mmCIF file as gemmi writes it, N, C-alpha and C atoms, coordinates in Angstrom:
data_model
loop_
_atom_site.group_PDB
_atom_site.id
_atom_site.type_symbol
_atom_site.label_atom_id
_atom_site.label_alt_id
_atom_site.label_comp_id
_atom_site.label_asym_id
_atom_site.label_entity_id
_atom_site.label_seq_id
_atom_site.pdbx_PDB_ins_code
_atom_site.Cartn_x
_atom_site.Cartn_y
_atom_site.Cartn_z
_atom_site.occupancy
_atom_site.B_iso_or_equiv
_atom_site.pdbx_formal_charge
_atom_site.auth_seq_id
_atom_site.auth_asym_id
_atom_site.pdbx_PDB_model_num
ATOM 1 N N . MET Axp A 1 ? -1.343 11.533 6.293 1 0 ? 1 A 1
ATOM 2 C CA . MET Axp A 1 ? -1.07 12.615 7.297 1 0 ? 1 A 1
ATOM 3 C C . MET Axp A 1 ? 0.185 13.516 6.923 1 0 ? 1 A 1
ATOM 4 N N . ALA Axp A 2 ? -0.255 14.61 6.783 1 0 ? 2 A 1
ATOM 5 C CA . ALA Axp A 2 ? 1.507 15.377 6.168 1 0 ? 2 A 1
ATOM 6 C C . ALA Axp A 2 ? 1.958 16.192 7.565 1 0 ? 2 A 1
ATOM 7 N N . SER Axp A 3 ? 2.959 16.095 7.838 1 0 ? 3 A 1
ATOM 8 C CA . SER Axp A 3 ? 3.652 16.793 8.922 1 0 ? 3 A 1
ATOM 9 C C . SER Axp A 3 ? 5.007 17.185 8.151 1 0 ? 3 A 1
ATOM 10 N N . PHE Axp A 4 ? 5.279 18.304 8.911 1 0 ? 4 A 1
ATOM 11 C CA . PHE Axp A 4 ? 6.539 18.68 8.621 1 0 ? 4 A 1
ATOM 12 C C . PHE Axp A 4 ? 7.362 19.485 9.918 1 0 ? 4 A 1
ATOM 13 N N . ILE Axp A 5 ? 8.711 19.249 9.864 1 0 ? 5 A 1
ATOM 14 C CA . ILE Axp A 5 ? 9.56 19.556 10.518 1 0 ? 5 A 1
ATOM 15 C C . ILE Axp A 5 ? 10.816 19.993 10.146 1 0 ? 5 A 1
ATOM 16 N N . ALA Axp A 6 ? 11.111 21.459 10.823 1 0 ? 6 A 1
ATOM 17 C CA . ALA Axp A 6 ? 12.009 22.228 10.042 1 0 ? 6 A 1
ATOM 18 C C . ALA Axp A 6 ? 13.222 21.733 9.759 1 0 ? 6 A 1
ATOM 19 N N . LYS Axp A 7 ? 14.203 22.14 9.018 1 0 ? 7 A 1
ATOM 20 C CA . LYS Axp A 7 ? 15.399 21.575 8.659 1 0 ? 7 A 1
ATOM 21 C C . LYS Axp A 7 ? 16.4 21.968 9.401 1 0 ? 7 A 1
ATOM 22 N N . ASN Axp A 8 ? 16.436 22.918 9.984 1 0 ? 8 A 1
ATOM 23 C CA . ASN Axp A 8 ? 17.445 23.85 10.862 1 0 ? 8 A 1
ATOM 24 C C . ASN Axp A 8 ? 17.587 23.245 12.66 1 0 ? 8 A 1
ATOM 25 N N . VAL Axp A 9 ? 16.599 22.115 12.8 1 0 ? 9 A 1
ATOM 26 C CA . VAL Axp A 9 ? 16.925 22.043 13.942 1 0 ? 9 A 1
ATOM 27 C C . VAL Axp A 9 ? 17.656 20.306 14.262 1 0 ? 9 A 1
ATOM 28 N N . SER Axp A 10 ? 18.131 19.818 15.24 1 0 ? 10 A 1
ATOM 29 C CA . SER Axp A 10 ? 19.105 18.855 15.689 1 0 ? 10 A 1
ATOM 30 C C . SER Axp A 10 ? 18.124 17.675 15.354 1 0 ? 10 A 1
ATOM 31 N N . ASP Axp A 11 ? 19.015 16.247 15.127 1 0 ? 11 A 1
ATOM 32 C CA . ASP Axp A 11 ? 18.274 15.207 15.138 1 0 ? 11 A 1
ATOM 33 C C . ASP Axp A 11 ? 17.531 15.268 16.203 1 0 ? 11 A 1
ATOM 34 N N . ALA Axp A 12 ? 17.931 15.103 17.547 1 0 ? 12 A 1
ATOM 35 C CA . ALA Axp A 12 ? 17.069 15.15 18.465 1 0 ? 12 A 1
ATOM 36 C C . ALA Axp A 12 ? 15.787 15.832 18.888 1 0 ? 12 A 1
ATOM 37 N N . ASP Axp A 13 ? 15.665 16.705 18.196 1 0 ? 13 A 1
ATOM 38 C CA . ASP Axp A 13 ? 14.932 17.847 18.518 1 0 ? 13 A 1
ATOM 39 C C . ASP Axp A 13 ? 13.806 17.457 17.51 1 0 ? 13 A 1
ATOM 40 N N . ALA Axp A 14 ? 14.414 16.823 16.161 1 0 ? 14 A 1
ATOM 41 C CA . ALA Axp A 14 ? 13.197 16.557 14.984 1 0 ? 14 A 1
ATOM 42 C C . ALA Axp A 14 ? 12.709 15.104 15.528 1 0 ? 14 A 1
ATOM 43 N N . GLU Axp A 15 ? 13.446 14.491 16.204 1 0 ? 15 A 1
ATOM 44 C CA . GLU Axp A 15 ? 12.909 13.036 16.843 1 0 ? 15 A 1
ATOM 45 C C . GLU Axp A 15 ? 11.828 13.589 17.953 1 0 ? 15 A 1
ATOM 46 N N . ALA Axp A 16 ? 11.986 14.205 18.442 1 0 ? 16 A 1
ATOM 47 C CA . ALA Axp A 16 ? 11.081 14.534 19.792 1 0 ? 16 A 1
ATOM 48 C C . ALA Axp A 16 ? 9.751 15.32 19.083 1 0 ? 16 A 1
ATOM 49 N N . SER Axp A 17 ? 10.089 16.078 18.181 1 0 ? 17 A 1
ATOM 50 C CA . SER Axp A 17 ? 8.95 16.544 17.616 1 0 ? 17 A 1
ATOM 51 C C . SER Axp A 17 ? 7.947 15.865 16.774 1 0 ? 17 A 1
ATOM 52 N N . PHE Axp A 18 ? 8.675 14.688 16.182 1 0 ? 18 A 1
ATOM 53 C CA . PHE Axp A 18 ? 7.9 13.585 15.521 1 0 ? 18 A 1
ATOM 54 C C . PHE Axp A 18 ? 7.126 12.71 16.397 1 0 ? 18 A 1
ATOM 55 N N . ILE Axp A 19 ? 7.364 12.359 17.502 1 0 ? 19 A 1
ATOM 56 C CA . ILE Axp A 19 ? 7.226 11.609 18.488 1 0 ? 19 A 1
ATOM 57 C C . ILE Axp A 19 ? 5.762 12.469 18.689 1 0 ? 19 A 1
ATOM 58 N N . ALA Axp A 20 ? 5.775 13.793 19.3 1 0 ? 20 A 1
ATOM 59 C CA . ALA Axp A 20 ? 5.26 14.529 19.853 1 0 ? 20 A 1
ATOM 60 C C . ALA Axp A 20 ? 4.044 14.448 18.916 1 0 ? 20 A 1
ATOM 61 N N . MET Axp A 21 ? 4.242 14.833 17.596 1 0 ? 21 A 1
ATOM 62 C CA . MET Axp A 21 ? 2.938 14.788 16.531 1 0 ? 21 A 1
ATOM 63 C C . MET Axp A 21 ? 2.376 13.54 16.851 1 0 ? 21 A 1
ATOM 64 N N . MET Axp A 22 ? 3.221 12.423 16.578 1 0 ? 22 A 1
ATOM 65 C CA . MET Axp A 22 ? 2.471 11.152 16.548 1 0 ? 22 A 1
ATOM 66 C C . MET Axp A 22 ? 1.524 10.623 17.625 1 0 ? 22 A 1
ATOM 67 N N . ASN Axp A 23 ? 1.867 10.959 18.954 1 0 ? 23 A 1
ATOM 68 C CA . ASN Axp A 23 ? 1.368 10.877 20.132 1 0 ? 23 A 1
ATOM 69 C C . ASN Axp A 23 ? -0.127 11.937 20.436 1 0 ? 23 A 1
ATOM 70 N N . GLY Axp A 24 ? 0.486 12.936 19.59 1 0 ? 24 A 1
ATOM 71 C CA . GLY Axp A 24 ? -0.778 13.887 19.948 1 0 ? 24 A 1
ATOM 72 C C . GLY Axp A 24 ? -1.77 13.739 18.938 1 0 ? 24 A 1
ATOM 73 N N . THR Axp A 25 ? -1.937 13.297 18 1 0 ? 25 A 1
ATOM 74 C CA . THR Axp A 25 ? -2.525 13.346 16.913 1 0 ? 25 A 1
ATOM 75 C C . THR Axp A 25 ? -3.755 12.148 16.901 1 0 ? 25 A 1
ATOM 76 N N . SER Axp A 26 ? -4.877 12.275 17.223 1 0 ? 26 A 1
ATOM 77 C CA . SER Axp A 26 ? -5.797 11.042 16.995 1 0 ? 26 A 1
ATOM 78 C C . SER Axp A 26 ? -7.293 11.526 16.696 1 0 ? 26 A 1
ATOM 79 N N . THR Axp A 27 ? -8.15 10.804 16.495 1 0 ? 27 A 1
ATOM 80 C CA . THR Axp A 27 ? -9.448 11.335 16.442 1 0 ? 27 A 1
ATOM 81 C C . THR Axp A 27 ? -10.095 12.075 17.007 1 0 ? 27 A 1
ATOM 82 N N . GLU Axp A 28 ? -10.059 11.803 18.111 1 0 ? 28 A 1
ATOM 83 C CA . GLU Axp A 28 ? -10.635 12.503 19.265 1 0 ? 28 A 1
ATOM 84 C C . GLU Axp A 28 ? -10.257 14.179 19.515 1 0 ? 28 A 1
ATOM 85 N N . MET Axp A 29 ? -8.594 14.06 19.193 1 0 ? 29 A 1
ATOM 86 C CA . MET Axp A 29 ? -7.994 15.673 19.164 1 0 ? 29 A 1
ATOM 87 C C . MET Axp A 29 ? -8.676 16.219 17.971 1 0 ? 29 A 1
ATOM 88 N N . VAL Axp A 30 ? -8.699 15.692 16.783 1 0 ? 30 A 1
ATOM 89 C CA . VAL Axp A 30 ? -9.242 16.438 15.427 1 0 ? 30 A 1
ATOM 90 C C . VAL Axp A 30 ? -10.596 16.606 16.248 1 0 ? 30 A 1
ATOM 91 N N . GLN Axp A 31 ? -11.713 16.13 16.491 1 0 ? 31 A 1
ATOM 92 C CA . GLN Axp A 31 ? -13.067 16.195 16.884 1 0 ? 31 A 1
ATOM 93 C C . GLN Axp A 31 ? -13.145 17.246 17.372 1 0 ? 31 A 1
ATOM 94 N N . ALA Axp A 32 ? -12.081 17.476 18.784 1 0 ? 32 A 1
ATOM 95 C CA . ALA Axp A 32 ? -12.069 18.481 19.886 1 0 ? 32 A 1
ATOM 96 C C . ALA Axp A 32 ? -11.55 19.692 19.337 1 0 ? 32 A 1
ATOM 97 N N . ASN Axp A 33 ? -11.143 19.934 18.332 1 0 ? 33 A 1
ATOM 98 C CA . ASN Axp A 33 ? -10.346 21.189 17.886 1 0 ? 33 A 1
ATOM 99 C C . ASN Axp A 33 ? -10.87 21.015 16.104 1 0 ? 33 A 1
ATOM 100 N N . ASN Axp A 34 ? -11.833 20.523 15.801 1 0 ? 34 A 1
ATOM 101 C CA . ASN Axp A 34 ? -12.114 20.357 14.336 1 0 ? 34 A 1
ATOM 102 C C . ASN Axp A 34 ? -12.07 21.609 13.567 1 0 ? 34 A 1
ATOM 103 N N . GLY Axp A 35 ? -12.517 23.023 14.082 1 0 ? 35 A 1
ATOM 104 C CA . GLY Axp A 35 ? -12.288 24.421 13.388 1 0 ? 35 A 1
ATOM 105 C C . GLY Axp A 35 ? -11 25.074 13.494 1 0 ? 35 A 1
ATOM 106 N N . ALA Axp A 36 ? -10.064 23.968 14.36 1 0 ? 36 A 1
ATOM 107 C CA . ALA Axp A 36 ? -8.78 24.671 14.366 1 0 ? 36 A 1
ATOM 108 C C . ALA Axp A 36 ? -7.648 24.639 13.307 1 0 ? 36 A 1
ATOM 109 N N . ALA Axp A 37 ? -7.753 24.019 12.319 1 0 ? 37 A 1
ATOM 110 C CA . ALA Axp A 37 ? -7.133 23.654 11.441 1 0 ? 37 A 1
ATOM 111 C C . ALA Axp A 37 ? -7.753 22.672 10.025 1 0 ? 37 A 1
ATOM 112 N N . THR Axp A 38 ? -6.972 22.673 9.024 1 0 ? 38 A 1
ATOM 113 C CA . THR Axp A 38 ? -7.367 21.566 8.29 1 0 ? 38 A 1
ATOM 114 C C . THR Axp A 38 ? -6.733 20.179 8.442 1 0 ? 38 A 1
ATOM 115 N N . TRP Axp A 39 ? -7.705 19.618 9.32 1 0 ? 39 A 1
ATOM 116 C CA . TRP Axp A 39 ? -6.906 18.228 9.509 1 0 ? 39 A 1
ATOM 117 C C . TRP Axp A 39 ? -7.217 17.327 8.495 1 0 ? 39 A 1
ATOM 118 N N . LEU Axp A 40 ? -5.989 16.198 8.082 1 0 ? 40 A 1
ATOM 119 C CA . LEU Axp A 40 ? -6.174 15.436 6.923 1 0 ? 40 A 1
ATOM 120 C C . LEU Axp A 40 ? -5.949 13.704 7.546 1 0 ? 40 A 1
ATOM 121 N N . ILE Axp A 41 ? -6.622 13.698 8.161 1 0 ? 41 A 1
ATOM 122 C CA . ILE Axp A 41 ? -7.009 12.655 8.973 1 0 ? 41 A 1
ATOM 123 C C . ILE Axp A 41 ? -8.457 11.841 9.466 1 0 ? 41 A 1
ATOM 124 N N . GLU Axp A 42 ? -8.645 11.001 9.954 1 0 ? 42 A 1
ATOM 125 C CA . GLU Axp A 42 ? -10.315 10.235 10.246 1 0 ? 42 A 1
ATOM 126 C C . GLU Axp A 42 ? -10.322 11.077 11.463 1 0 ? 42 A 1
ATOM 127 N N . GLY Axp A 43 ? -11.98 11.467 10.862 1 0 ? 43 A 1
ATOM 128 C CA . GLY Axp A 43 ? -12.337 12.189 12.35 1 0 ? 43 A 1
ATOM 129 C C . GLY Axp A 43 ? -12.712 13.731 11.602 1 0 ? 43 A 1
ATOM 130 N N . TYR Axp A 44 ? -12.172 13.793 10.959 1 0 ? 44 A 1
ATOM 131 C CA . TYR Axp A 44 ? -12.195 15.689 10.285 1 0 ? 44 A 1
ATOM 132 C C . TYR Axp A 44 ? -13.611 15.459 9.258 1 0 ? 44 A 1
ATOM 133 N N . VAL Axp A 45 ? -14.407 16.819 10.022 1 0 ? 45 A 1
ATOM 134 C CA . VAL Axp A 45 ? -15.413 17.199 9.042 1 0 ? 45 A 1
ATOM 135 C C . VAL Axp A 45 ? -15.017 18.312 8.676 1 0 ? 45 A 1
ATOM 136 N N . PRO Axp A 46 ? -14.744 18.532 7.629 1 0 ? 46 A 1
ATOM 137 C CA . PRO Axp A 46 ? -14.013 19.869 6.663 1 0 ? 46 A 1
ATOM 138 C C . PRO Axp A 46 ? -15.478 20.865 6.616 1 0 ? 46 A 1
ATOM 139 N N . ASN Axp A 47 ? -14.877 22.234 7.028 1 0 ? 47 A 1
ATOM 140 C CA . ASN Axp A 47 ? -15.797 23.227 6.969 1 0 ? 47 A 1
ATOM 141 C C . ASN Axp A 47 ? -15.749 24.292 5.67 1 0 ? 47 A 1
ATOM 142 N N . LYS Axp A 48 ? -16.585 25.023 5.447 1 0 ? 48 A 1
ATOM 143 C CA . LYS Axp A 48 ? -16.396 25.692 4.331 1 0 ? 48 A 1
ATOM 144 C C . LYS Axp A 48 ? -15.413 26.013 3.626 1 0 ? 48 A 1
ATOM 145 N N . ALA Axp A 49 ? -14.22 26.499 4.7 1 0 ? 49 A 1
ATOM 146 C CA . ALA Axp A 49 ? -12.924 26.939 4.43 1 0 ? 49 A 1
ATOM 147 C C . ALA Axp A 49 ? -11.95 26.159 4.154 1 0 ? 49 A 1
ATOM 148 N N . ALA Axp A 50 ? -12.298 25.025 4.672 1 0 ? 50 A 1
ATOM 149 C CA . ALA Axp A 50 ? -11.173 23.959 4.329 1 0 ? 50 A 1
ATOM 150 C C . ALA Axp A 50 ? -11.69 22.999 3.215 1 0 ? 50 A 1
ATOM 151 N N . TYR Axp A 51 ? -12.833 23.327 2.359 1 0 ? 51 A 1
ATOM 152 C CA . TYR Axp A 51 ? -13.325 22.192 1.705 1 0 ? 51 A 1
ATOM 153 C C . TYR Axp A 51 ? -12.224 22.073 0.447 1 0 ? 51 A 1
ATOM 154 N N . ASN Axp A 52 ? -11.82 22.681 0.145 1 0 ? 52 A 1
ATOM 155 C CA . ASN Axp A 52 ? -10.857 22.654 -1.39 1 0 ? 52 A 1
ATOM 156 C C . ASN Axp A 52 ? -9.415 21.681 -1 1 0 ? 52 A 1
ATOM 157 N N . VAL Axp A 53 ? -9.072 22.035 0.28 1 0 ? 53 A 1
ATOM 158 C CA . VAL Axp A 53 ? -8.096 21.228 0.935 1 0 ? 53 A 1
ATOM 159 C C . VAL Axp A 53 ? -8.602 19.71 0.799 1 0 ? 53 A 1
ATOM 160 N N . ALA Axp A 54 ? -9.646 19.622 1.679 1 0 ? 54 A 1
ATOM 161 C CA . ALA Axp A 54 ? -9.828 18.089 1.768 1 0 ? 54 A 1
ATOM 162 C C . ALA Axp A 54 ? -10.327 17.636 0.777 1 0 ? 54 A 1
ATOM 163 N N . ALA Axp A 55 ? -11.218 18.192 -0.202 1 0 ? 55 A 1
ATOM 164 C CA . ALA Axp A 55 ? -11.408 17.536 -1.438 1 0 ? 55 A 1
ATOM 165 C C . ALA Axp A 55 ? -10.108 17.335 -2.406 1 0 ? 55 A 1
ATOM 166 N N . LYS Axp A 56 ? -9.268 18.069 -2.268 1 0 ? 56 A 1
ATOM 167 C CA . LYS Axp A 56 ? -7.487 17.727 -3.267 1 0 ? 56 A 1
ATOM 168 C C . LYS Axp A 56 ? -7.406 16.358 -2.485 1 0 ? 56 A 1
ATOM 169 N N . GLU Axp A 57 ? -7.023 16.222 -1.127 1 0 ? 57 A 1
ATOM 170 C CA . GLU Axp A 57 ? -6.566 15.06 -0.36 1 0 ? 57 A 1
ATOM 171 C C . GLU Axp A 57 ? -7.279 14.068 -0.753 1 0 ? 57 A 1
ATOM 172 N N . LYS Axp A 58 ? -8.916 14.237 -0.914 1 0 ? 58 A 1
ATOM 173 C CA . LYS Axp A 58 ? -9.488 12.78 -1.265 1 0 ? 58 A 1
ATOM 174 C C . LYS Axp A 58 ? -9.525 12.501 -2.715 1 0 ? 58 A 1
ATOM 175 N N . GLY Axp A 59 ? -8.825 13.33 -3.225 1 0 ? 59 A 1
ATOM 176 C CA . GLY Axp A 59 ? -8.955 13.187 -5.117 1 0 ? 59 A 1
ATOM 177 C C . GLY Axp A 59 ? -9.942 13.495 -5.905 1 0 ? 59 A 1
ATOM 178 N N . PHE Axp A 60 ? -10.815 14.867 -5.253 1 0 ? 60 A 1
ATOM 179 C CA . PHE Axp A 60 ? -12.02 15.164 -5.888 1 0 ? 60 A 1
ATOM 180 C C . PHE Axp A 60 ? -11.421 16.229 -6.732 1 0 ? 60 A 1
ATOM 181 N N . LEU Axp A 61 ? -10.304 16.827 -6.701 1 0 ? 61 A 1
ATOM 182 C CA . LEU Axp A 61 ? -10.156 17.846 -7.403 1 0 ? 61 A 1
ATOM 183 C C . LEU Axp A 61 ? -9.108 17.722 -8.206 1 0 ? 61 A 1
């Protein structure tokens, strides 16, 4: 899974953001929000708009 944190935040804010992302990302969360974004974790079912992103991640493109 790719996650990005801005460079211009404090170390404490970056650490808190990372912890929140890791704790908030799960298969259940993806299934509940499948259409909200292109997820690159287990449980995601790509929709038509996200097909190329998922195919690239899986090595098909």
